[in-house]
PQR file with spaces between the fields and no chain letter, atoms N, CA, C, O and H, PARSE charges and radii, in Angstrom:
ATOM       1  N    MET     1       0.842   -1.184    0.000 -0.4000 1.5000
ATOM       2  CA   MET     1       0.000    0.000    0.000 -0.0000 2.0000
ATOM       3  C    MET     1       0.887    1.247    0.000  0.5500 1.7000
ATOM       4  O    MET     1       1.787    1.376    0.830 -0.5500 1.4000
ATOM       5  N    SER     2       0.634    2.134   -0.907 -0.4000 1.5000
ATOM       6  CA   SER     2       1.409    3.368   -1.028 -0.0000 2.0000
ATOM       7  C    SER     2       0.752    4.476   -0.212  0.5500 1.7000
ATOM       8  O    SER     2      -0.465    4.661   -0.250 -0.5500 1.4000
ATOM       9  H    SER     2      -0.097    2.029   -1.581  0.4000 1.0000
ATOM      10  N    LYS     3       1.581    5.204    0.521 -0.4000 1.5000
ATOM      11  CA   LYS     3       1.066    6.316    1.309 -0.0000 2.0000
ATOM      12  C    LYS     3       1.281    7.617    0.552  0.5500 1.7000
ATOM      13  O    LYS     3       2.231    7.759   -0.219 -0.5500 1.4000
ATOM      14  H    LYS     3       2.569    5.054    0.551  0.4000 1.0000
ATOM      15  N    LYS     4       0.392    8.551    0.786 -0.4000 1.5000
ATOM      16  CA   LYS     4       0.487    9.867    0.166 -0.0000 2.0000
ATOM      17  C    LYS     4       1.430   10.745    0.990  0.5500 1.7000
ATOM      18  O    LYS     4       1.351   10.780    2.219 -0.5500 1.4000
ATOM      19  H    LYS     4      -0.379    8.436    1.412  0.4000 1.0000
ATOM      20  N    VAL     5       2.313   11.448    0.300 -0.4000 1.5000
ATOM      21  CA   VAL     5       3.224   12.388    0.948 -0.0000 2.0000
ATOM      22  C    VAL     5       2.631   13.784    0.794  0.5500 1.7000
ATOM      23  O    VAL     5       2.258   14.197   -0.305 -0.5500 1.4000
ATOM      24  H    VAL     5       2.377   11.420   -0.698  0.4000 1.0000
ATOM      25  N    LEU     6       2.550   14.494    1.897 -0.4000 1.5000
ATOM      26  CA   LEU     6       1.996   15.839    1.899 -0.0000 2.0000
ATOM      27  C    LEU     6       3.102   16.827    2.262  0.5500 1.7000
ATOM      28  O    LEU     6       3.719   16.722    3.322 -0.5500 1.4000
ATOM      29  H    LEU     6       2.852   14.159    2.790  0.4000 1.0000
ATOM      30  N    ILE     7       3.342   17.783    1.373 -0.4000 1.5000
ATOM      31  CA   ILE     7       4.306   18.852    1.634 -0.0000 2.0000
ATOM      32  C    ILE     7       3.495   20.121    1.855  0.5500 1.7000
ATOM      33  O    ILE     7       2.832   20.613    0.942 -0.5500 1.4000
ATOM      34  H    ILE     7       2.841   17.869    0.512  0.4000 1.0000
ATOM      35  N    GLU     8       3.553   20.645    3.076 -0.4000 1.5000
ATOM      36  CA   GLU     8       2.818   21.868    3.401 -0.0000 2.0000
ATOM      37  C    GLU     8       3.803   23.021    3.544  0.5500 1.7000
ATOM      38  O    GLU     8       4.737   22.964    4.345 -0.5500 1.4000
ATOM      39  H    GLU     8       4.091   20.245    3.818  0.4000 1.0000
ATOM      40  N    LEU     9       3.582   24.057    2.764 -0.4000 1.5000
ATOM      41  CA   LEU     9       4.429   25.244    2.796 -0.0000 2.0000
ATOM      42  C    LEU     9       3.684   26.366    3.505  0.5500 1.7000
ATOM      43  O    LEU     9       2.525   26.646    3.199 -0.5500 1.4000
ATOM      44  H    LEU     9       2.824   24.104    2.114  0.4000 1.0000
ATOM      45  N    PHE    10       4.356   27.001    4.448 -0.4000 1.5000
ATOM      46  CA   PHE    10       3.797   28.180    5.097 -0.0000 2.0000
ATOM      47  C    PHE    10       4.575   29.378    4.564  0.5500 1.7000
ATOM      48  O    PHE    10       5.765   29.528    4.838 -0.5500 1.4000
ATOM      49  H    PHE    10       5.297   26.774    4.697  0.4000 1.0000
ATOM      50  N    THR    11       3.893   30.228    3.801 -0.4000 1.5000
ATOM      51  CA   THR    11       4.535   31.346    3.122 -0.0000 2.0000
ATOM      52  C    THR    11       3.813   32.650    3.449  0.5500 1.7000
ATOM      53  O    THR    11       2.702   32.656    3.979 -0.5500 1.4000
ATOM      54  H    THR    11       2.926   30.106    3.578  0.4000 1.0000
ATOM      55  N    LEU    12       4.486   33.758    3.115 -0.4000 1.5000
ATOM      56  CA   LEU    12       3.776   35.037    3.126 -0.0000 2.0000
ATOM      57  C    LEU    12       2.787   35.026    1.977  0.5500 1.7000
ATOM      58  O    LEU    12       1.586   35.214    2.174 -0.5500 1.4000
ATOM      59  H    LEU    12       5.388   33.753    2.685  0.4000 1.0000
ATOM      60  N    ASP    13       3.298   34.806    0.781 -0.4000 1.5000
ATOM      61  CA   ASP    13       2.481   34.690   -0.428 -0.0000 2.0000
ATOM      62  C    ASP    13       3.438   34.478   -1.599  0.5500 1.7000
ATOM      63  O    ASP    13       4.205   35.376   -1.947 -0.5500 1.4000
ATOM      64  H    ASP    13       4.273   34.653    0.621  0.4000 1.0000
ATOM      65  N    SER    14       3.394   33.316   -2.195 -0.4000 1.5000
ATOM      66  CA   SER    14       4.334   33.012   -3.278 -0.0000 2.0000
ATOM      67  C    SER    14       4.092   33.878   -4.512  0.5500 1.7000
ATOM      68  O    SER    14       4.924   33.909   -5.419 -0.5500 1.4000
ATOM      69  H    SER    14       2.771   32.587   -1.912  0.4000 1.0000
ATOM      70  N    GLY    15       2.978   34.571   -4.552 -0.4000 1.5000
ATOM      71  CA   GLY    15       2.696   35.452   -5.675 -0.0000 2.0000
ATOM      72  C    GLY    15       3.435   36.782   -5.596  0.5500 1.7000
ATOM      73  O    GLY    15       3.560   37.480   -6.603 -0.5500 1.4000
ATOM      74  H    GLY    15       2.302   34.546   -3.816  0.4000 1.0000
ATOM      75  N    GLY    16       3.931   37.141   -4.405 -0.4000 1.5000
ATOM      76  CA   GLY    16       4.577   38.436   -4.277 -0.0000 2.0000
ATOM      77  C    GLY    16       5.847   38.435   -3.444  0.5500 1.7000
ATOM      78  O    GLY    16       6.447   39.489   -3.231 -0.5500 1.4000
ATOM      79  H    GLY    16       3.830   36.574   -3.588  0.4000 1.0000
ATOM      80  N    CYS    17       6.259   37.292   -2.979 -0.4000 1.5000
ATOM      81  CA   CYS    17       7.452   37.181   -2.131 -0.0000 2.0000
ATOM      82  C    CYS    17       8.454   36.272   -2.842  0.5500 1.7000
ATOM      83  O    CYS    17       8.188   35.090   -3.058 -0.5500 1.4000
ATOM      84  H    CYS    17       5.772   36.435   -3.152  0.4000 1.0000
ATOM      85  N    ALA    18       9.610   36.838   -3.204 -0.4000 1.5000
ATOM      86  CA   ALA    18      10.594   36.062   -3.978 -0.0000 2.0000
ATOM      87  C    ALA    18      11.040   34.780   -3.261  0.5500 1.7000
ATOM      88  O    ALA    18      11.013   33.717   -3.881 -0.5500 1.4000
ATOM      89  H    ALA    18       9.826   37.799   -3.029  0.4000 1.0000
ATOM      90  N    PRO    19      11.450   34.828   -1.985 -0.5600 1.5000
ATOM      91  CA   PRO    19      11.867   33.588   -1.327  0.2800 2.0000
ATOM      92  C    PRO    19      10.735   32.550   -1.255  0.5500 1.7000
ATOM      93  O    PRO    19      10.979   31.350   -1.381 -0.5500 1.4000
ATOM      94  N    CYS    20       9.510   33.018   -1.053 -0.4000 1.5000
ATOM      95  CA   CYS    20       8.362   32.105   -1.018 -0.0000 2.0000
ATOM      96  C    CYS    20       8.141   31.457   -2.382  0.5500 1.7000
ATOM      97  O    CYS    20       7.820   30.272   -2.475 -0.5500 1.4000
ATOM      98  H    CYS    20       9.311   33.992   -0.951  0.4000 1.0000
ATOM      99  N    THR    21       8.316   32.243   -3.428 -0.4000 1.5000
ATOM     100  CA   THR    21       8.180   31.732   -4.789 -0.0000 2.0000
ATOM     101  C    THR    21       9.204   30.645   -5.050  0.5500 1.7000
ATOM     102  O    THR    21       8.872   29.595   -5.601 -0.5500 1.4000
ATOM     103  H    THR    21       8.577   33.205   -3.352  0.4000 1.0000
ATOM     104  N    TYR    22      10.466   30.890   -4.653 -0.4000 1.5000
ATOM     105  CA   TYR    22      11.528   29.900   -4.864 -0.0000 2.0000
ATOM     106  C    TYR    22      11.233   28.616   -4.094  0.5500 1.7000
ATOM     107  O    TYR    22      11.436   27.518   -4.612 -0.5500 1.4000
ATOM     108  H    TYR    22      10.736   31.743   -4.206  0.4000 1.0000
ATOM     109  N    MET    23      10.753   28.753   -2.857 -0.4000 1.5000
ATOM     110  CA   MET    23      10.455   27.584   -2.038 -0.0000 2.0000
ATOM     111  C    MET    23       9.330   26.763   -2.663  0.5500 1.7000
ATOM     112  O    MET    23       9.413   25.536   -2.727 -0.5500 1.4000
ATOM     113  H    MET    23      10.588   29.645   -2.436  0.4000 1.0000
ATOM     114  N    LYS    24       8.287   27.436   -3.118 -0.4000 1.5000
ATOM     115  CA   LYS    24       7.162   26.718   -3.717 -0.0000 2.0000
ATOM     116  C    LYS    24       7.590   26.035   -5.021  0.5500 1.7000
ATOM     117  O    LYS    24       7.231   24.882   -5.258 -0.5500 1.4000
ATOM     118  H    LYS    24       8.219   28.432   -3.066  0.4000 1.0000
ATOM     119  N    GLU    25       8.351   26.733   -5.863 -0.4000 1.5000
ATOM     120  CA   GLU    25       8.826   26.150   -7.112 -0.0000 2.0000
ATOM     121  C    GLU    25       9.703   24.929   -6.855  0.5500 1.7000
ATOM     122  O    GLU    25       9.606   23.935   -7.574 -0.5500 1.4000
ATOM     123  H    GLU    25       8.643   27.670   -5.670  0.4000 1.0000
ATOM     124  N    LEU    26      10.553   24.995   -5.843 -0.4000 1.5000
ATOM     125  CA   LEU    26      11.412   23.867   -5.502 -0.0000 2.0000
ATOM     126  C    LEU    26      10.588   22.668   -5.050  0.5500 1.7000
ATOM     127  O    LEU    26      10.844   21.542   -5.476 -0.5500 1.4000
ATOM     128  H    LEU    26      10.632   25.802   -5.259  0.4000 1.0000
ATOM     129  N    ALA    27       9.607   22.903   -4.196 -0.4000 1.5000
ATOM     130  CA   ALA    27       8.755   21.814   -3.714 -0.0000 2.0000
ATOM     131  C    ALA    27       8.003   21.168   -4.870  0.5500 1.7000
ATOM     132  O    ALA    27       7.909   19.942   -4.937 -0.5500 1.4000
ATOM     133  H    ALA    27       9.399   23.818   -3.851  0.4000 1.0000
ATOM     134  N    LEU    28       7.472   21.971   -5.777 -0.4000 1.5000
ATOM     135  CA   LEU    28       6.745   21.427   -6.928 -0.0000 2.0000
ATOM     136  C    LEU    28       7.693   20.677   -7.865  0.5500 1.7000
ATOM     137  O    LEU    28       7.332   19.627   -8.395 -0.5500 1.4000
ATOM     138  H    LEU    28       7.549   22.967   -5.723  0.4000 1.0000
ATOM     139  N    ASP    29       8.894   21.204   -8.072 -0.4000 1.5000
ATOM     140  CA   ASP    29       9.876   20.557   -8.933 -0.0000 2.0000
ATOM     141  C    ASP    29      10.283   19.197   -8.367  0.5500 1.7000
ATOM     142  O    ASP    29      10.310   18.203   -9.092 -0.5500 1.4000
ATOM     143  H    ASP    29       9.187   22.058   -7.641  0.4000 1.0000
ATOM     144  N    VAL    30      10.594   19.156   -7.092 -0.4000 1.5000
ATOM     145  CA   VAL    30      11.015   17.912   -6.454 -0.0000 2.0000
ATOM     146  C    VAL    30       9.872   16.895   -6.456  0.5500 1.7000
ATOM     147  O    VAL    30      10.088   15.712   -6.716 -0.5500 1.4000
ATOM     148  H    VAL    30      10.573   19.964   -6.503  0.4000 1.0000
ATOM     149  N    SER    31       8.664   17.359   -6.167 -0.4000 1.5000
ATOM     150  CA   SER    31       7.533   16.427   -6.124 -0.0000 2.0000
ATOM     151  C    SER    31       7.265   15.810   -7.491  0.5500 1.7000
ATOM     152  O    SER    31       6.760   14.690   -7.576 -0.5500 1.4000
ATOM     153  H    SER    31       8.488   18.320   -5.956  0.4000 1.0000
ATOM     154  N    GLY    32       7.598   16.528   -8.560 -0.4000 1.5000
ATOM     155  CA   GLY    32       7.410   15.989   -9.902 -0.0000 2.0000
ATOM     156  C    GLY    32       8.464   14.979  -10.299  0.5500 1.7000
ATOM     157  O    GLY    32       8.265   14.218  -11.246 -0.5500 1.4000
ATOM     158  H    GLY    32       8.008   17.438   -8.491  0.4000 1.0000
ATOM     159  N    LYS    33       9.587   14.956   -9.590 -0.4000 1.5000
ATOM     160  CA   LYS    33      10.690   14.052   -9.917 -0.0000 2.0000
ATOM     161  C    LYS    33      10.679   12.771   -9.083  0.5500 1.7000
ATOM     162  O    LYS    33      11.468   11.861   -9.337 -0.5500 1.4000
ATOM     163  H    LYS    33       9.749   15.575   -8.821  0.4000 1.0000
ATOM     164  N    ILE    34       9.802   12.696   -8.102 -0.4000 1.5000
ATOM     165  CA   ILE    34       9.734   11.545   -7.214 -0.0000 2.0000
ATOM     166  C    ILE    34       8.502   10.721   -7.571  0.5500 1.7000
ATOM     167  O    ILE    34       7.401   11.254   -7.715 -0.5500 1.4000
ATOM     168  H    ILE    34       9.161   13.435   -7.895  0.4000 1.0000
ATOM     169  N    ASP    35       8.703    9.422   -7.710 -0.4000 1.5000
ATOM     170  CA   ASP    35       7.559    8.544   -7.958 -0.0000 2.0000
ATOM     171  C    ASP    35       6.722    8.454   -6.693  0.5500 1.7000
ATOM     172  O    ASP    35       7.254    8.356   -5.587 -0.5500 1.4000
ATOM     173  H    ASP    35       9.597    8.989   -7.593  0.4000 1.0000
ATOM     174  N    GLY    36       5.434    8.489   -6.862 -0.4000 1.5000
ATOM     175  CA   GLY    36       4.543    8.368   -5.719 -0.0000 2.0000
ATOM     176  C    GLY    36       3.502    9.467   -5.718  0.5500 1.7000
ATOM     177  O    GLY    36       3.518   10.382   -6.541 -0.5500 1.4000
ATOM     178  H    GLY    36       5.001    8.569   -7.760  0.4000 1.0000
ATOM     179  N    ASP    37       2.615    9.343   -4.781 -0.4000 1.5000
ATOM     180  CA   ASP    37       1.509   10.285   -4.644 -0.0000 2.0000
ATOM     181  C    ASP    37       1.947   11.417   -3.715  0.5500 1.7000
ATOM     182  O    ASP    37       1.994   11.244   -2.497 -0.5500 1.4000
ATOM     183  H    ASP    37       2.601    8.599   -4.113  0.4000 1.0000
ATOM     184  N    ILE    38       2.264   12.570   -4.292 -0.4000 1.5000
ATOM     185  CA   ILE    38       2.761   13.713   -3.524 -0.0000 2.0000
ATOM     186  C    ILE    38       1.875   14.922   -3.791  0.5500 1.7000
ATOM     187  O    ILE    38       1.548   15.233   -4.937 -0.5500 1.4000
ATOM     188  H    ILE    38       2.226   12.711   -5.281  0.4000 1.0000
ATOM     189  N    GLU    39       1.495   15.591   -2.715 -0.4000 1.5000
ATOM     190  CA   GLU    39       0.674   16.790   -2.837 -0.0000 2.0000
ATOM     191  C    GLU    39       1.392   17.952   -2.166  0.5500 1.7000
ATOM     192  O    GLU    39       1.885   17.814   -1.047 -0.5500 1.4000
ATOM     193  H    GLU    39       1.761   15.338   -1.785  0.4000 1.0000
ATOM     194  N    VAL    40       1.454   19.090   -2.840 -0.4000 1.5000
ATOM     195  CA   VAL    40       2.065   20.298   -2.291 -0.0000 2.0000
ATOM     196  C    VAL    40       0.945   21.301   -2.034  0.5500 1.7000
ATOM     197  O    VAL    40       0.178   21.643   -2.934 -0.5500 1.4000
ATOM     198  H    VAL    40       1.053   19.202   -3.749  0.4000 1.0000
ATOM     199  N    ILE    41       0.869   21.761   -0.793 -0.4000 1.5000
ATOM     200  CA   ILE    41      -0.152   22.734   -0.405 -0.0000 2.0000
ATOM     201  C    ILE    41       0.543   23.972    0.155  0.5500 1.7000
ATOM     202  O    ILE    41       1.430   23.862    1.001 -0.5500 1.4000
ATOM     203  H    ILE    41       1.492   21.483   -0.062  0.4000 1.0000
ATOM     204  N    GLU    42       0.142   25.133   -0.315 -0.4000 1.5000
ATOM     205  CA   GLU    42       0.675   26.386    0.207 -0.0000 2.0000
ATOM     206  C    GLU    42      -0.340   27.007    1.160  0.5500 1.7000
ATOM     207  O    GLU    42      -1.510   27.179    0.818 -0.5500 1.4000
ATOM     208  H    GLU    42      -0.579   25.221   -1.002  0.4000 1.0000
ATOM     209  N    HIS    43       0.129   27.339    2.362 -0.4000 1.5000
ATOM     210  CA   HIS    43      -0.683   28.050    3.341 -0.0000 2.0000
ATOM     211  C    HIS    43      -0.094   29.449    3.464  0.5500 1.7000
ATOM     212  O    HIS    43       1.044   29.614    3.903 -0.5500 1.4000
ATOM     213  H    HIS    43       1.079   27.200    2.640  0.4000 1.0000
ATOM     214  N    LYS    44      -0.862   30.443    3.079 -0.4000 1.5000
ATOM     215  CA   LYS    44      -0.394   31.831    3.135 -0.0000 2.0000
ATOM     216  C    LYS    44      -0.721   32.404    4.509  0.5500 1.7000
ATOM     217  O    LYS    44      -1.881   32.431    4.920 -0.5500 1.4000
ATOM     218  H    LYS    44      -1.787   30.310    2.722  0.4000 1.0000
ATOM     219  N    ILE    45       0.318   32.866    5.222 -0.4000 1.5000
ATOM     220  CA   ILE    45       0.091   33.317    6.598 -0.0000 2.0000
ATOM     221  C    ILE    45      -0.699   34.619    6.671  0.5500 1.7000
ATOM     222  O    ILE    45      -1.002   35.107    7.760 -0.5500 1.4000
ATOM     223  H    ILE    45       1.261   32.844    4.889  0.4000 1.0000
ATOM     224  N    LYS    46      -1.030   35.179    5.510 -0.4000 1.5000
ATOM     225  CA   LYS    46      -1.913   36.342    5.474 -0.0000 2.0000
ATOM     226  C    LYS    46      -3.368   35.927    5.718  0.5500 1.7000
ATOM     227  O    LYS    46      -4.228   36.766    5.985 -0.5500 1.4000
ATOM     228  H    LYS    46      -0.784   34.782    4.626  0.4000 1.0000
ATOM     229  N    GLU    47      -3.626   34.621    5.623 -0.4000 1.5000
ATOM     230  CA   GLU    47      -4.990   34.109    5.772 -0.0000 2.0000
ATOM     231  C    GLU    47      -5.179   33.521    7.168  0.5500 1.7000
ATOM     232  O    GLU    47      -4.281   32.864    7.695 -0.5500 1.4000
ATOM     233  H    GLU    47      -2.927   33.939    5.406  0.4000 1.0000
ATOM     234  N    LYS    48      -6.332   33.753    7.757 -0.4000 1.5000
ATOM     235  CA   LYS    48      -6.612   33.302    9.116 -0.0000 2.0000
ATOM     236  C    LYS    48      -6.507   31.793    9.250  0.5500 1.7000
ATOM     237  O    LYS    48      -6.035   31.298   10.274 -0.5500 1.4000
ATOM     238  H    LYS    48      -7.061   34.287    7.328  0.4000 1.0000
ATOM     239  N    ALA    49      -6.935   31.057    8.241 -0.4000 1.5000
ATOM     240  CA   ALA    49      -6.893   29.589    8.304 -0.0000 2.0000
ATOM     241  C    ALA    49      -5.455   29.093    8.458  0.5500 1.7000
ATOM     242  O    ALA    49      -5.209   28.136    9.192 -0.5500 1.4000
ATOM     243  H    ALA    49      -7.318   31.459    7.410  0.4000 1.0000
ATOM     244  N    ALA    50      -4.516   29.726    7.780 -0.4000 1.5000
ATOM     245  CA   ALA    50      -3.109   29.316    7.888 -0.0000 2.0000
ATOM     246  C    ALA    50      -2.552   29.615    9.264  0.5500 1.7000
ATOM     247  O    ALA    50      -1.769   28.832    9.801 -0.5500 1.4000
ATOM     248  H    ALA    50      -4.717   30.503    7.183  0.4000 1.0000
ATOM     249  N    VAL    51      -2.944   30.734    9.839 -0.4000 1.5000
ATOM     250  CA   VAL    51      -2.486   31.085   11.179 -0.0000 2.0000
ATOM     251  C    VAL    51      -3.002   30.054   12.185  0.5500 1.7000
ATOM     252  O    VAL    51      -2.277   29.664   13.100 -0.5500 1.4000
ATOM     253  H    VAL    51      -3.581   31.370    9.403  0.4000 1.0000
ATOM     254  N    LYS    52      -4.238   29.617   12.021 -0.4000 1.5000
ATOM     255  CA   LYS    52      -4.795   28.589   12.899 -0.0000 2.0000
ATOM     256  C    LYS    52      -4.016   27.291   12.775  0.5500 1.7000
ATOM     257  O    LYS    52      -3.764   26.626   13.779 -0.5500 1.4000
ATOM     258  H    LYS    52      -4.827   29.934   11.278  0.4000 1.0000
ATOM     259  N    LEU    53      -3.632   26.922   11.565 -0.4000 1.5000
ATOM     260  CA   LEU    53      -2.861   25.698   11.362 -0.0000 2.0000
ATOM     261  C    LEU    53      -1.492   25.793   12.039  0.5500 1.7000
ATOM     262  O    LEU    53      -1.005   24.806   12.592 -0.5500 1.4000
ATOM     263  H    LEU    53      -3.837   27.462   10.750  0.4000 1.0000
ATOM     264  N    MET    54      -0.875   26.962   11.998 -0.4000 1.5000
ATOM     265  CA   MET    54       0.450   27.121   12.605 -0.0000 2.0000
ATOM     266  C    MET    54       0.392   26.995   14.129  0.5500 1.7000
ATOM     267  O    MET    54       1.364   26.577   14.759 -0.5500 1.4000
ATOM     268  H    MET    54      -1.270   27.763   11.548  0.4000 1.0000
ATOM     269  N    LYS    55      -0.734   27.354   14.708 -0.4000 1.5000
ATOM     270  CA   LYS    55      -0.865   27.264   16.168 -0.0000 2.0000
ATOM     271  C    LYS    55      -0.944   25.819   16.572  0.5500 1.7000
ATOM     272  O    LYS    55      -1.058   25.516   17.760 -0.5500 1.4000
ATOM     273  H    LYS    55      -1.523   27.694   14.196  0.4000 1.0000
């Protein structure tokens, strides 16, 4: 049985923050090179839901 790998990124906003953009691009690039079920999710700390997750 194969397990799903979840990569969760906590960023300011990859749409406007250069380091966040690089981190998200790297995670997506690596996930595409690895066999298996991998999901990359970005949590923007500008959103209340992401702040709740960090707590």
